[in-house]
Structures are given as structure tokens and as C-alpha cells.
C-alpha positions as CSV (number, residue, x, y, z in Angstrom):
1,M,-191.3,68.0,-46.7
2,N,-192.5,70.8,-48.2
3,D,-194.3,68.5,-51.2
4,F,-196.2,70.4,-55.2
5,Q,-199.7,70.8,-53.8
6,E,-201.8,69.9,-56.9
7,L,-203.7,72.5,-58.8
8,E,-206.7,72.9,-60.4
9,T,-208.0,76.3,-61.6
10,I,-206.8,79.4,-62.7
11,D,-208.9,80.8,-59.2
12,E,-206.6,77.7,-57.1
13,I,-203.6,79.1,-58.6
14,N,-204.1,82.9,-57.9
15,T,-204.9,82.3,-54.1
16,F,-201.8,79.4,-53.5
17,I,-200.4,83.2,-54.9
18,E,-201.8,85.5,-53.2
19,D,-202.7,83.5,-49.3
20,H,-198.1,82.7,-49.9
21,S,-195.6,85.9,-49.3
22,L,-193.7,83.0,-51.4
23,A,-195.2,81.1,-54.0
24,F,-193.3,78.7,-56.7
25,L,-195.2,77.0,-59.3
26,Y,-193.4,73.8,-61.6
27,I,-196.3,74.3,-64.6
28,S,-195.5,70.7,-67.1
29,R,-197.8,68.5,-69.5
30,D,-198.3,65.1,-69.5
31,N,-196.5,64.1,-71.8
32,C,-193.9,65.8,-71.6
33,S,-190.8,64.2,-71.2
34,V,-188.6,67.3,-70.2
35,C,-191.2,68.6,-67.5
36,H,-191.0,64.7,-66.1
37,A,-186.8,63.6,-65.7
38,L,-187.2,68.0,-64.3
39,L,-189.6,68.1,-61.4
40,P,-187.8,64.9,-59.5
41,K,-184.5,67.8,-59.3
42,V,-186.5,70.5,-59.0
43,Q,-188.5,67.9,-55.2
44,E,-184.8,67.7,-55.0
45,L,-184.0,71.5,-54.4
46,M,-186.5,73.0,-52.9
47,K,-185.8,71.0,-49.5
48,S,-183.6,73.8,-48.8
49,Y,-186.0,76.2,-49.2
50,P,-188.5,75.5,-46.5
51,K,-190.6,78.7,-46.6
52,I,-191.2,78.3,-50.0
53,K,-194.5,77.2,-50.4
54,L,-194.7,74.4,-53.7
55,G,-197.2,74.6,-56.2
56,H,-197.9,72.4,-59.4
57,L,-200.3,72.6,-62.1
58,H,-201.1,70.4,-65.6
59,A,-201.9,72.6,-68.0
60,D,-203.7,69.9,-69.9
61,K,-206.1,70.3,-66.6
62,V,-205.8,73.7,-67.5
63,E,-205.4,75.3,-70.7
64,A,-205.7,78.5,-68.8
65,V,-203.0,79.3,-67.7
66,A,-200.9,80.0,-71.1
67,G,-203.3,83.0,-71.9
68,H,-203.2,83.3,-67.7
69,F,-198.6,83.5,-67.0
70,S,-197.9,84.3,-71.4
71,I,-197.0,80.6,-71.4
72,F,-195.9,79.3,-74.7
73,T,-193.5,76.0,-73.5
74,V,-193.1,73.6,-70.4
75,P,-192.3,73.1,-68.4
76,V,-192.3,77.1,-66.9
77,L,-190.7,77.7,-63.2
78,L,-192.4,80.7,-61.7
79,L,-192.0,82.0,-58.3
80,F,-193.8,84.7,-56.5
81,V,-192.9,86.9,-53.9
82,E,-195.6,88.6,-52.2
83,G,-197.7,87.9,-55.8
84,K,-195.1,89.6,-57.9
85,E,-192.9,87.5,-60.1
86,Y,-188.9,87.2,-59.7
87,I,-188.2,84.0,-61.3
88,R,-189.9,82.0,-64.2
89,E,-187.6,79.5,-66.0
90,A,-188.6,77.8,-69.4
91,R,-187.9,74.9,-70.8
92,I,-184.1,73.8,-70.1
93,V,-183.8,75.1,-66.8
94,H,-180.5,75.3,-65.3
95,M,-180.6,73.5,-61.9
96,D,-177.0,75.7,-61.0
97,L,-178.3,79.2,-61.7
98,L,-182.0,78.4,-60.5
99,Q,-180.7,77.7,-56.9
100,E,-178.0,81.1,-57.1
101,K,-181.8,83.4,-58.4
102,L,-183.6,81.1,-55.4
103,D,-180.6,81.5,-52.9
104,K,-180.4,85.4,-53.0
105,I,-184.0,86.0,-53.3
106,Y,-184.8,83.6,-50.0
107,Q,-182.4,85.0,-48.1
108,N,-183.2,88.9,-48.7
109,V,-187.3,87.2,-47.7
110,V,-186.1,85.6,-44.9
111,E,-184.1,87.5,-43.6
112,S,-186.1,90.9,-43.5
């Protein structure tokens, strides 16, 4: 199963993105009800993309993440392909649209 790796520093985040050609970050806060409600849905969706490595970080613990990724709200979902950001979804995430975007990128990257 493709579980989320907990990331706790900006260096860990950068290394995670550099080390994986497909890197997905889920950024949340502890007191965010939307974050807690969305996470299980994202976990279920990501089972369809086994080659995408998953990282999770709490913005409460890594406060510098807001400036590092220009984040103004949570949750934020980021997909990086070869270190470049390809998908950014924040706060209200439409799962069907996210899935369409992931399908297109995943097919192009995995099949090439």
C-alpha cells in the first residue's frame, strides 16, 4: 500500500521531491476540519497511482512551508513531476477533477 510519509522539515520536503519522480504532498493543519475530512478520500484515490510517492506534513509543525510553497490556506495538495509542480489544489478539492488531472499526468509519465 502507498502510505503517506510524514515530513517534518523543509529539507525533508525538498529531498522527498528530489528523490521521487512523482511526489505528492498533502499539507494540513491539526485544527482543520476540512483537512481531516479530505485526507481519507485522498488516501483512497491515491491507491490507483502506486508509482506516486506520498508525503504528508503538518503546517503547524513546519511553519516555513507556507512561505516555501506560497500557501495561504489548508489543505493543499501538490503533485511534483521530476521536481516541477504540476498540480496544486487547495481548500475545496473536487475529487473527480483531481482524478482527471492525475490520470492524464500519470499516464503520460508512467507510459513514457
